[in-house]
Residue frames relative to the residue before (quaternion, step in Angstrom):
aa qw qx qy qz dx dy dz
M 1.0000 0.0000 0.0000 0.0000 0.00 0.00 0.00
T 0.1383 -0.7903 0.5923 0.0742 3.62 -1.05 0.73
D 0.4544 -0.6602 0.5145 0.3049 3.54 -1.26 0.43
M 0.7609 -0.3804 0.2556 0.4594 3.57 -1.32 -0.07
A 0.6808 0.4791 -0.2926 0.4705 3.57 1.18 -0.57
G 0.5961 -0.6114 0.3458 0.3890 3.54 1.32 0.04
G 0.5770 0.5902 -0.3783 0.4191 3.59 1.27 -0.06
P 0.6391 -0.5280 0.3809 0.4096 3.57 -1.25 0.24
V 0.4467 -0.6652 0.5293 0.2790 3.55 -1.14 0.70
P 0.4126 -0.7253 0.4832 0.2649 3.63 -0.65 1.01
R 0.5768 -0.5441 0.4687 0.3894 3.53 -1.32 0.32
S 0.6645 -0.5566 0.3244 0.3786 3.58 -1.11 0.80
G 0.6800 0.5250 -0.3057 0.4106 3.56 0.90 -0.92
S 0.7653 0.3414 -0.1941 0.5099 3.65 1.17 -0.40
V 0.3796 0.7399 -0.4835 0.2735 3.60 1.21 0.25
K 0.1384 -0.7875 0.5985 0.0491 3.55 -0.90 1.01
I 0.6776 -0.4959 0.3541 0.4118 3.51 -1.29 0.32
T 0.6168 0.5444 -0.3466 0.4506 3.59 1.12 -0.59
D 0.6064 0.5421 -0.3519 0.4633 3.61 1.13 -0.60
V 0.6463 0.5059 -0.3136 0.4776 3.57 1.00 -0.85
A 0.6433 0.5302 -0.3226 0.4483 3.57 0.94 -0.88
A 0.6639 0.4971 -0.3075 0.4663 3.59 0.94 -0.88
A 0.6681 0.5080 -0.3048 0.4502 3.57 0.94 -0.87
A 0.7324 0.4065 -0.2318 0.4946 3.59 1.07 -0.72
G 0.4229 -0.7244 0.4508 0.3053 3.58 1.27 -0.19
V 0.5847 0.5408 -0.3849 0.4664 3.58 1.06 0.78
A 0.6077 -0.5335 0.4301 0.4014 3.57 -1.31 0.02
P 0.6245 -0.5407 0.3964 0.4007 3.63 -1.12 0.51
M 0.6129 0.5590 -0.3538 0.4321 3.62 1.04 -0.72
T 0.6288 0.5354 -0.3327 0.4553 3.57 1.10 -0.72
V 0.6198 0.5240 -0.3376 0.4768 3.57 1.04 -0.76
S 0.6422 0.5261 -0.3182 0.4577 3.58 0.95 -0.88
R 0.6656 0.4973 -0.3101 0.4621 3.59 0.98 -0.81
V 0.6171 0.5397 -0.3494 0.4537 3.59 1.01 -0.74
I 0.6821 0.4852 -0.2800 0.4700 3.58 1.03 -0.83
N 0.8142 0.3217 -0.1302 0.4654 3.57 0.80 -1.04
T 0.8059 0.0574 -0.0150 0.5890 3.61 1.00 -0.78
P 0.0699 -0.8621 0.5002 0.0407 3.62 0.57 1.12
D 0.5739 0.5956 -0.3902 0.4045 3.62 1.16 -0.39
R 0.6507 0.5118 -0.3157 0.4637 3.59 1.26 -0.25
V 0.6796 0.4395 -0.2701 0.5216 3.58 1.32 0.04
T 0.5384 -0.6293 0.4456 0.3399 3.58 -1.04 0.73
P 0.6209 -0.5660 0.3829 0.3840 3.62 -1.10 0.61
E 0.6413 0.5347 -0.3347 0.4369 3.59 0.99 -0.78
T 0.6771 0.4739 -0.2908 0.4821 3.59 0.93 -0.89
T 0.6179 0.5483 -0.3376 0.4512 3.56 1.02 -0.80
A 0.6615 0.5064 -0.3082 0.4592 3.58 0.91 -0.91
R 0.6602 0.5094 -0.3115 0.4557 3.59 0.98 -0.85
V 0.6655 0.4886 -0.3018 0.4767 3.59 0.97 -0.82
R 0.6478 0.5188 -0.3229 0.4549 3.59 0.94 -0.85
E 0.6277 0.5303 -0.3352 0.4609 3.57 1.02 -0.74
A 0.6605 0.4971 -0.3055 0.4725 3.58 0.99 -0.83
I 0.6212 0.5398 -0.3360 0.4581 3.60 1.03 -0.78
D 0.6882 0.4792 -0.2821 0.4661 3.55 0.89 -0.97
R 0.6755 0.5103 -0.3016 0.4386 3.58 0.92 -0.92
L 0.7357 0.4091 -0.2308 0.4880 3.58 0.99 -0.83
G 0.3968 -0.7259 0.4775 0.2959 3.58 1.22 -0.35
Y 0.2757 0.7926 -0.5017 0.2100 3.57 1.12 0.65
V 0.1248 -0.7600 0.6343 0.0671 3.59 -0.97 0.91
P 0.3135 -0.7793 0.5060 0.1959 3.63 -0.36 1.15
N 0.3607 -0.7060 0.5690 0.2185 3.55 -1.05 0.81
L 0.1924 -0.8464 0.4900 0.0812 3.54 -0.03 1.32
I 0.7328 0.3509 -0.2479 0.5277 3.59 1.23 -0.11
A 0.2982 0.7825 -0.5010 0.2185 3.58 1.24 0.35
G 0.7904 0.3321 -0.2443 0.4532 3.53 -1.14 0.70
G 0.7045 0.4636 -0.2714 0.4637 3.58 1.17 -0.36
L 0.6990 0.4446 -0.2652 0.4934 3.57 1.22 0.00
S 0.3286 -0.7302 0.5608 0.2108 3.55 -1.00 0.77
S 0.7252 0.3298 -0.2084 0.5673 3.58 1.30 -0.25
R 0.5221 -0.6287 0.4702 0.3333 3.55 -1.17 0.53
K 0.6377 0.5155 -0.3309 0.4671 3.62 1.22 -0.28
S 0.3051 -0.7720 0.5338 0.1613 3.55 -0.83 0.98
R 0.2669 -0.7667 0.5201 0.2652 3.60 1.24 -0.49
M 0.5873 0.5289 -0.3766 0.4831 3.53 1.13 0.72
V 0.1200 -0.7764 0.6173 0.0417 3.55 -1.00 0.90
A 0.2896 -0.7627 0.5550 0.1623 3.58 -0.94 0.88
A 0.1037 -0.7725 0.6248 0.0459 3.57 -1.10 0.79
V 0.1006 -0.7919 0.6018 0.0237 3.57 -0.84 1.03
V 0.0739 0.7715 -0.6263 0.0842 3.57 -0.68 1.15
P 0.5781 -0.6237 0.3881 0.3552 3.62 -1.08 0.57
T 0.7927 -0.0731 0.0811 0.5998 3.61 1.11 -0.66
I 0.2291 -0.7272 0.6138 0.2048 3.55 -1.27 0.34
A 0.4202 0.6975 -0.4702 0.3403 3.58 1.28 0.22
H 0.6809 0.4395 -0.2838 0.5124 3.57 1.14 -0.58
P 0.5164 -0.6784 0.4231 0.3068 3.62 -0.76 1.00
M 0.5782 0.5877 -0.3967 0.4036 3.63 1.05 -0.57
F 0.7112 0.4304 -0.2593 0.4916 3.58 0.82 -0.98
A 0.6152 0.5493 -0.3491 0.4450 3.59 1.03 -0.74
G 0.6591 0.5136 -0.3045 0.4572 3.57 0.99 -0.84
V 0.6281 0.5319 -0.3250 0.4658 3.56 1.03 -0.82
V 0.6822 0.4967 -0.2884 0.4524 3.58 0.84 -1.02
Q 0.6633 0.5136 -0.3148 0.4441 3.57 0.91 -0.89
A 0.6803 0.4755 -0.2929 0.4747 3.59 0.88 -0.91
F 0.6438 0.5242 -0.3142 0.4605 3.59 1.00 -0.85
S 0.6785 0.4974 -0.2933 0.4542 3.58 0.87 -0.97
A 0.6472 0.5259 -0.3265 0.4450 3.58 0.96 -0.85
A 0.6776 0.4893 -0.2933 0.4641 3.59 0.92 -0.91
M 0.6721 0.4844 -0.3066 0.4687 3.60 0.94 -0.81
R 0.6429 0.5240 -0.3269 0.4530 3.60 0.99 -0.79
Q 0.6257 0.5408 -0.3345 0.4518 3.57 1.03 -0.76
A 0.7035 0.4354 -0.2517 0.5021 3.57 1.16 -0.62
G 0.6299 -0.5817 0.3244 0.3996 3.59 1.26 0.19
Y 0.5964 0.5423 -0.3714 0.4608 3.60 1.23 0.35
Q 0.2782 -0.7206 0.6068 0.1876 3.54 -1.18 0.65
V 0.3117 -0.7595 0.5478 0.1608 3.57 -1.09 0.74
M 0.1991 -0.7439 0.6292 0.1051 3.54 -0.89 1.02
L 0.1863 -0.8182 0.5399 0.0661 3.59 -0.49 1.22
S 0.0446 -0.7732 0.6324 0.0133 3.56 -0.97 0.94
I 0.2820 -0.7441 0.5847 0.1576 3.56 -0.97 0.92
G 0.2602 -0.8178 0.4986 0.1220 3.56 -0.33 1.26
G 0.3075 -0.7557 0.5185 0.2558 3.57 1.15 -0.58
Y 0.5319 -0.6179 0.4738 0.3328 3.54 -1.28 -0.37
D 0.5236 0.6095 -0.4137 0.4280 3.57 1.29 0.34
E 0.2620 -0.8154 0.5024 0.1185 3.58 -0.56 1.17
T 0.4531 0.7451 -0.4212 0.2492 3.59 1.25 -0.04
D 0.8160 0.2017 -0.1036 0.5318 3.63 1.02 -0.60
E 0.1921 0.8107 -0.5296 0.1593 3.58 1.01 0.76
E 0.6273 0.5360 -0.3442 0.4481 3.58 1.01 -0.77
G 0.6590 0.5055 -0.3056 0.4656 3.58 0.96 -0.84
L 0.6207 0.5462 -0.3363 0.4509 3.57 1.05 -0.76
F 0.7171 0.4357 -0.2638 0.4758 3.59 0.78 -0.99
R 0.6004 0.5468 -0.3712 0.4503 3.59 1.07 -0.60
A 0.6653 0.4976 -0.3020 0.4676 3.58 0.99 -0.84
I 0.6549 0.5117 -0.3116 0.4606 3.59 0.97 -0.86
L 0.7139 0.4551 -0.2670 0.4604 3.57 0.77 -1.01
G 0.5615 0.6022 -0.3809 0.4208 3.57 1.22 -0.41
R 0.6406 0.5015 -0.3193 0.4859 3.59 1.24 -0.38
R 0.3661 -0.7797 0.4364 0.2601 3.56 1.36 0.05
P 0.0701 0.7996 -0.5913 0.0783 3.63 0.55 1.08
D 0.5250 -0.6342 0.4704 0.3175 3.55 -1.21 0.53
A 0.7935 -0.0005 0.0283 0.6079 3.59 1.15 -0.55
L 0.2566 -0.7826 0.5588 0.0973 3.54 -1.27 0.36
L 0.1291 -0.7346 0.6604 0.0877 3.54 -1.11 0.83
I 0.0046 0.7974 -0.6030 0.0247 3.57 -0.84 1.00
T 0.4458 -0.6819 0.5136 0.2692 3.55 -1.18 0.56
G 0.8251 -0.0657 -0.0041 0.5611 3.54 -0.19 1.31
S 0.3934 -0.7014 0.5361 0.2567 3.54 -1.33 -0.11
G 0.4504 0.7146 -0.4368 0.3093 3.58 1.21 0.34
Y 0.3251 0.7419 -0.5132 0.2837 3.55 0.86 0.98
A 0.6814 -0.4572 0.3655 0.4394 3.55 -1.30 0.18
P 0.6080 -0.5936 0.3782 0.3674 3.63 -0.99 0.78
A 0.6569 0.5104 -0.3269 0.4485 3.60 0.93 -0.81
A 0.6351 0.5194 -0.3289 0.4677 3.60 1.07 -0.73
L 0.6703 0.4933 -0.2990 0.4668 3.59 0.92 -0.88
Q 0.6168 0.5483 -0.3526 0.4412 3.57 1.06 -0.69
L 0.6132 0.5369 -0.3457 0.4649 3.58 1.06 -0.70
V 0.6483 0.5166 -0.3116 0.4646 3.57 1.00 -0.88
I 0.6562 0.5167 -0.3091 0.4547 3.58 0.92 -0.92
E 0.7246 0.4557 -0.2500 0.4525 3.56 0.87 -0.98
A 0.5289 0.6237 -0.4172 0.3964 3.59 1.24 -0.21
R 0.2013 -0.8323 0.4921 0.1567 3.57 1.27 -0.51
I 0.4775 0.6004 -0.4850 0.4198 3.55 0.81 1.08
P 0.6268 -0.5260 0.3877 0.4243 3.63 -1.15 0.36
V 0.0515 -0.7944 0.6049 -0.0175 3.58 -0.93 0.96
V 0.0513 -0.7694 0.6351 0.0448 3.57 -0.98 0.83
E 0.2211 -0.7538 0.6092 0.1087 3.54 -0.89 1.03
I 0.1186 -0.7959 0.5904 0.0633 3.58 -0.89 0.90
W 0.7801 0.4097 -0.2883 0.3749 3.51 -1.43 0.31
D 0.7593 0.2727 -0.1878 0.5601 3.62 1.13 -0.37
A 0.3817 -0.6918 0.5626 0.2434 3.56 -1.10 0.75
S 0.0761 -0.8492 0.5223 0.0152 3.56 0.52 1.22
S 0.3569 -0.7360 0.5361 0.2086 3.56 -0.90 0.95
R 0.7780 0.1816 -0.1047 0.5922 3.59 1.24 -0.43
P 0.0416 -0.8392 0.5421 0.0081 3.60 0.45 1.16
I 0.5904 -0.5513 0.4526 0.3777 3.55 -1.22 0.50
D 0.7995 -0.0138 0.0685 0.5967 3.55 0.93 -0.96
M 0.7821 -0.1422 0.1475 0.5885 3.58 0.46 -1.24
A 0.0727 -0.8022 0.5923 0.0208 3.58 -1.09 0.67
I 0.0584 -0.7570 0.6505 0.0183 3.54 -1.08 0.87
G 0.3801 0.7425 -0.4771 0.2769 3.58 -0.38 1.12
F 0.3654 -0.6979 0.5728 0.2265 3.49 -1.34 -0.28
D 0.5556 -0.6083 0.4644 0.3250 3.53 -1.32 0.36
H 0.3304 -0.7781 0.5013 0.1845 3.59 -0.31 1.24
S 0.6268 0.5400 -0.3366 0.4497 3.57 1.01 -0.77
R 0.6522 0.5143 -0.3150 0.4592 3.57 0.99 -0.81
V 0.5744 0.5736 -0.3770 0.4460 3.60 1.09 -0.66
G 0.6834 0.4880 -0.2857 0.4617 3.57 0.83 -1.03
A 0.6565 0.5148 -0.3124 0.4542 3.57 0.95 -0.88
D 0.6530 0.5127 -0.3192 0.4570 3.61 0.97 -0.80
V 0.6275 0.5181 -0.3414 0.4704 3.59 1.05 -0.70
A 0.6323 0.5264 -0.3331 0.4606 3.61 0.98 -0.80
R 0.6719 0.4847 -0.2983 0.4740 3.58 0.93 -0.86
F 0.6017 0.5547 -0.3483 0.4572 3.58 1.10 -0.69
F 0.6791 0.4749 -0.2867 0.4807 3.58 0.85 -0.96
H 0.6474 0.5253 -0.3227 0.4482 3.58 0.92 -0.90
G 0.6492 0.5293 -0.3123 0.4482 3.56 1.02 -0.76
K 0.6841 0.4455 -0.2808 0.5047 3.57 1.25 -0.38
G 0.6687 -0.5684 0.2739 0.3934 3.55 1.27 0.45
H 0.4724 0.6781 -0.4490 0.3398 3.62 1.20 0.17
D 0.0768 -0.7903 0.6052 0.0565 3.56 -1.18 0.67
R 0.6829 0.3618 -0.2794 0.5699 3.63 1.31 0.03
F 0.0312 -0.8277 0.5565 -0.0653 3.53 -0.80 1.09
A 0.0374 -0.7550 0.6522 0.0570 3.54 -1.36 0.34
V 0.1664 -0.7741 0.6024 0.1008 3.54 -1.25 0.44
L 0.1145 -0.7673 0.6302 0.0327 3.55 -1.02 0.94
S 0.0582 0.8429 -0.5207 0.1222 3.57 -0.43 1.24
A 0.4533 -0.6068 0.5725 0.3139 3.52 -1.30 0.52
R 0.5282 -0.6854 0.4184 0.2761 3.58 -1.20 0.48
D 0.4371 0.6591 -0.5100 0.3384 3.61 1.08 0.34
S 0.6854 -0.5497 0.2927 0.3773 3.56 -1.15 0.68
R 0.6788 0.4961 -0.3085 0.4448 3.59 0.94 -0.82
A 0.6443 0.5062 -0.3201 0.4755 3.58 0.97 -0.82
L 0.6596 0.5036 -0.3124 0.4622 3.58 0.95 -0.84
S 0.6143 0.5365 -0.3531 0.4584 3.59 1.07 -0.64
R 0.6384 0.5069 -0.3269 0.4781 3.59 1.01 -0.75
A 0.6557 0.5173 -0.3079 0.4557 3.55 0.99 -0.87
R 0.6566 0.5031 -0.3159 0.4647 3.60 0.96 -0.83
G 0.6350 0.5286 -0.3308 0.4560 3.57 0.99 -0.81
F 0.6392 0.5195 -0.3153 0.4713 3.56 1.04 -0.80
A 0.6884 0.4936 -0.2864 0.4477 3.58 0.84 -1.02
E 0.6610 0.5045 -0.3152 0.4573 3.60 0.93 -0.83
A 0.6605 0.4965 -0.3140 0.4677 3.59 0.98 -0.79
V 0.6006 0.5558 -0.3571 0.4503 3.59 1.05 -0.72
R 0.6783 0.4827 -0.2967 0.4679 3.58 0.88 -0.92
Q 0.6485 0.5189 -0.3196 0.4561 3.59 0.97 -0.81
L 0.6906 0.4683 -0.2669 0.4823 3.57 1.12 -0.68
G 0.5285 -0.6592 0.3925 0.3633 3.59 1.30 -0.03
G 0.4598 0.6936 -0.4424 0.3344 3.58 1.22 0.33
S 0.4449 -0.6647 0.5330 0.2760 3.54 -1.35 0.19
L 0.1964 -0.7717 0.5968 0.0986 3.58 -0.73 1.11
V 0.1862 -0.8464 0.4927 0.0784 3.58 -0.13 1.29
L 0.8155 0.0268 -0.0003 0.5781 3.62 1.14 -0.45
E 0.0473 -0.7366 0.6739 0.0338 3.54 -1.14 0.86
Q 0.0073 0.8343 -0.5456 0.0785 3.55 -0.21 1.32
T 0.0997 -0.7928 0.5985 0.0578 3.58 -0.98 0.83
C 0.1118 -0.7716 0.6237 0.0562 3.54 -1.28 0.48
P 0.6523 -0.5266 0.3512 0.4170 3.62 -1.15 0.40
A 0.3862 -0.6828 0.5668 0.2517 3.56 -1.23 0.57
P 0.5635 -0.1799 -0.8052 -0.0429 1.54 -2.14 1.30
S 0.6641 -0.5141 0.3723 0.3950 3.54 -1.30 0.35
T 0.0191 -0.7774 0.6286 0.0148 3.56 -1.16 0.69
I 0.6262 -0.5175 0.4175 0.4071 3.55 -1.28 0.33
A 0.6324 0.5429 -0.3307 0.4427 3.58 0.99 -0.85
A 0.6440 0.5114 -0.3259 0.4665 3.59 1.02 -0.78
G 0.6268 0.5331 -0.3362 0.4582 3.57 1.07 -0.68
R 0.6569 0.4946 -0.3107 0.4768 3.56 0.99 -0.78
A 0.6683 0.4959 -0.3064 0.4621 3.57 0.94 -0.89
G 0.6800 0.5041 -0.2941 0.4439 3.58 0.92 -0.88
S 0.6207 0.5736 -0.3438 0.4092 3.57 1.13 -0.57
R 0.5752 0.6399 -0.3821 0.3372 3.58 1.12 -0.53
D 0.6437 0.4823 -0.3294 0.4945 3.58 1.17 -0.46
L 0.6558 0.5276 -0.3058 0.4450 3.55 1.20 -0.50
L 0.6032 0.6230 -0.3636 0.3402 3.59 0.93 -0.87
P 0.6690 0.4907 -0.3370 0.4451 3.67 0.86 -0.74
L 0.6631 0.5141 -0.3023 0.4524 3.61 1.22 -0.39
L 0.5848 0.6223 -0.3517 0.3834 3.56 1.29 -0.08
D 0.2540 0.7547 -0.5553 0.2399 3.56 0.98 0.82
R 0.7473 0.2025 -0.1445 0.6161 3.53 1.33 -0.35
R 0.6997 -0.4834 0.3374 0.4036 3.54 -1.29 0.41
C 0.0265 0.8049 -0.5887 0.0693 3.59 -0.94 0.91
A 0.2252 -0.7550 0.6028 0.1258 3.58 -1.11 0.77
V 0.1228 -0.8225 0.5553 0.0079 3.59 -0.73 1.10
F 0.1883 -0.7467 0.6291 0.1053 3.56 -0.99 0.94
C 0.1335 -0.7794 0.6099 0.0524 3.57 -0.79 1.06
S 0.4870 -0.7086 0.4293 0.2764 3.59 -0.85 0.94
S 0.7799 0.0953 -0.1189 0.6071 3.60 1.26 0.00
D 0.6202 -0.5489 0.4134 0.3784 3.54 -1.27 0.41
L 0.5915 0.5756 -0.3747 0.4225 3.60 1.10 -0.58
L 0.6506 0.4934 -0.3099 0.4872 3.58 0.99 -0.82
A 0.6386 0.5287 -0.3255 0.4547 3.58 0.98 -0.84
F 0.6386 0.5271 -0.3217 0.4593 3.58 0.98 -0.84
G 0.6629 0.5016 -0.3047 0.4650 3.59 0.95 -0.87
L 0.6379 0.5301 -0.3154 0.4612 3.56 0.99 -0.86
L 0.6939 0.4741 -0.2785 0.4650 3.59 0.87 -0.95
T 0.5808 0.5655 -0.3696 0.4542 3.59 1.14 -0.56
E 0.6755 0.4741 -0.2865 0.4866 3.58 0.92 -0.92
A 0.6300 0.5367 -0.3380 0.4481 3.60 0.98 -0.80
R 0.6553 0.5079 -0.3134 0.4631 3.58 0.96 -0.85
L 0.6572 0.5183 -0.3120 0.4496 3.59 0.96 -0.83
H 0.7335 0.3969 -0.2209 0.5056 3.58 1.14 -0.65
G 0.5185 -0.6895 0.3928 0.3183 3.56 1.24 0.27
I 0.3870 0.7204 -0.4896 0.3026 3.61 1.11 0.60
A 0.4164 -0.7406 0.4771 0.2249 3.56 -0.68 1.10
V 0.0944 -0.7739 0.6261 0.0119 3.54 -0.93 1.06
P 0.6174 -0.2582 -0.7423 0.0339 1.65 -1.59 1.96
D 0.3638 0.7777 -0.4712 0.2019 3.62 1.22 0.04
R 0.7895 0.2440 -0.1326 0.5474 3.58 0.96 -0.84
L 0.7837 0.1425 -0.0616 0.6015 3.56 1.15 -0.68
A 0.0762 -0.7724 0.6301 0.0232 3.57 -0.70 1.12
V 0.0891 -0.8185 0.5675 -0.0077 3.59 -0.92 0.93
C 0.0274 -0.7541 0.6557 0.0240 3.54 -1.16 0.81
G 0.2207 -0.7777 0.5778 0.1125 3.57 -0.90 0.96
F 0.3524 -0.7019 0.5718 0.2371 3.53 -1.30 -0.43
G 0.7162 0.4603 -0.3283 0.4091 3.56 -0.88 0.96
N 0.1854 -0.8202 0.5183 0.1559 3.59 1.20 -0.52
M 0.1283 0.8001 -0.5644 0.1578 3.55 0.74 1.11
E 0.6763 -0.5011 0.3499 0.4112 3.57 -1.25 0.40
L 0.6505 0.5340 -0.3337 0.4246 3.58 0.96 -0.81
S 0.5772 0.5910 -0.3808 0.4154 3.60 1.16 -0.48
E 0.7009 0.4422 -0.2617 0.4948 3.55 0.97 -0.84
M 0.7178 0.4595 -0.2494 0.4598 3.58 1.04 -0.78
N 0.5121 0.6489 -0.4225 0.3717 3.59 1.22 -0.32
E 0.2227 -0.7398 0.6110 0.1722 3.53 -1.29 0.38
P 0.4577 -0.3306 -0.7905 0.2373 1.56 -0.87 2.34
P 0.6115 -0.5392 0.4146 0.4043 3.64 -1.17 0.45
I 0.4019 -0.7643 0.4712 0.1797 3.54 -0.93 1.02
T 0.4267 -0.6503 0.5715 0.2615 3.54 -1.04 0.88
T 0.0792 0.8223 -0.5529 0.1088 3.59 -0.83 0.91
V 0.4637 -0.6198 0.5441 0.3236 3.54 -1.38 0.10
S 0.1994 -0.8028 0.5571 0.0730 3.55 -0.72 1.11
L 0.1099 -0.7810 0.6141 0.0274 3.55 -1.04 0.93
E 0.4457 -0.6686 0.5204 0.2890 3.53 -1.19 0.47
G 0.0748 -0.8552 0.5122 0.0263 3.58 0.48 1.22
T 0.6582 0.5047 -0.3135 0.4624 3.58 0.92 -0.90
E 0.6567 0.5068 -0.3084 0.4656 3.57 0.96 -0.84
T 0.5918 0.5642 -0.3605 0.4488 3.58 1.12 -0.66
G 0.6600 0.5109 -0.3089 0.4561 3.59 0.94 -0.86
R 0.6705 0.4865 -0.3000 0.4730 3.57 0.95 -0.86
S 0.6565 0.5126 -0.3135 0.4560 3.58 0.98 -0.84
A 0.6299 0.5291 -0.3337 0.4604 3.59 1.01 -0.80
A 0.6470 0.5041 -0.3177 0.4757 3.58 0.97 -0.82
G 0.6484 0.5330 -0.3236 0.4368 3.58 0.94 -0.83
L 0.6551 0.5071 -0.3134 0.4643 3.57 0.96 -0.85
L 0.6795 0.4849 -0.3005 0.4613 3.59 0.88 -0.92
L 0.6594 0.5094 -0.3232 0.4486 3.60 0.91 -0.83
R 0.6276 0.5245 -0.3378 0.4656 3.58 1.05 -0.74
R 0.6719 0.4852 -0.2954 0.4753 3.58 0.98 -0.84
L 0.6590 0.5189 -0.3085 0.4487 3.59 0.99 -0.82
S 0.6771 0.4788 -0.2906 0.4774 3.56 1.15 -0.57
G 0.6012 -0.5883 0.3435 0.4178 3.56 1.33 0.02
G 0.6096 0.5528 -0.3589 0.4405 3.58 1.25 0.04
G 0.6298 0.5663 -0.3922 0.3590 3.53 -1.31 -0.10
P 0.6091 -0.5766 0.3994 0.3701 3.58 -1.22 0.44
H 0.4096 -0.6969 0.5292 0.2577 3.54 -1.24 0.45
E 0.5793 0.5407 -0.3855 0.4727 3.56 1.28 -0.02
P 0.6467 -0.5132 0.3709 0.4253 3.64 -1.14 0.46
E 0.1539 -0.7992 0.5800 0.0356 3.55 -0.95 0.95
R 0.1081 -0.8036 0.5847 0.0270 3.60 -0.95 0.92
V 0.0720 -0.7716 0.6317 0.0193 3.54 -1.06 0.90
R 0.3067 -0.7643 0.5435 0.1623 3.58 -0.82 1.01
V 0.2831 -0.7399 0.5890 0.1594 3.58 -1.01 0.90
P 0.3805 -0.7338 0.5053 0.2478 3.63 -0.74 0.94
F 0.0413 -0.7663 0.6387 0.0556 3.55 -1.22 0.51
R 0.0604 -0.7919 0.6069 0.0297 3.55 -1.23 0.45
I 0.4386 -0.6605 0.5403 0.2819 3.55 -1.22 0.54
V 0.1981 -0.7680 0.6022 0.0916 3.56 -0.75 1.11
E 0.2121 -0.8086 0.5387 0.1052 3.58 -0.30 1.23
R 0.0210 0.7789 -0.6249 0.0495 3.51 -0.86 1.08
A 0.8187 -0.3494 0.1850 0.4164 3.58 -1.24 -0.36
T 0.6510 0.5394 -0.3340 0.4168 3.64 1.19 -0.20
A 0.6699 0.4684 -0.3133 0.4835 3.62 1.21 0.18
């Protein structure tokens, strides 16, 4: 492959600002302005430079020249939200452990929109972090390629990845759903429903639940989804399609405790007996699950321990220790039976 000047296109890991300038037919200063002060460049030139940046895979060093060491002592963490206590707990434990070791954590909220993942990782890696924590590996291929080519320690959390980029700490979401189905079946249920957010991990739990229900010979009367992230309001709204189906006993798996709380709120308002007519299991073991009346059956995870373990793996790698082959750690989970089952 050649650039606009006819020369070979450098490999992503060695692309310099001068390579981008040559490919776009502009001066290096113009490339710098497009990156840092795009309002000072014409739209046509900006588009040409951006195209060259994307084509060459250039990651600008936004802190170049200001460091006497190649180490930034900064680690980036990408989670979809901190509104959910599970992710908040992971981030807090991870940040505390990294700070104790002399590293600062730059937190980025990735959300659940996959449209600009490449831009997110390009911006993060432009700050030259020493290591990276990401939530799962279900990102766009171009975004993951940037992470791979950064050649820094990476730990993926929350998913039991079979092919991690570097290190992974997680659990099998599908198995969580299947275990909940078997739990309900063991309590004599034969009618089931599932209420799930539309993010990939929640949907995996929902699919695992639905597949296990069918294997057990049960009847799945409703599979309802709602936008991510989960909210109590979404649980209440999603329950309205379920309530007319509760003429007979039914067991419902909710992909988060927030959805379960919303569902149980609507059930209480409509006088539906829990758990005699409606049994509910959530996910996450949030404080409101234990404090709710009745207390909510849920799936409990070691979120705080996940954050500490992720920090431990990265610190071991940053110190030069640890294996160079991909490493996987399984996070335990358990069903906490309370009054809604």
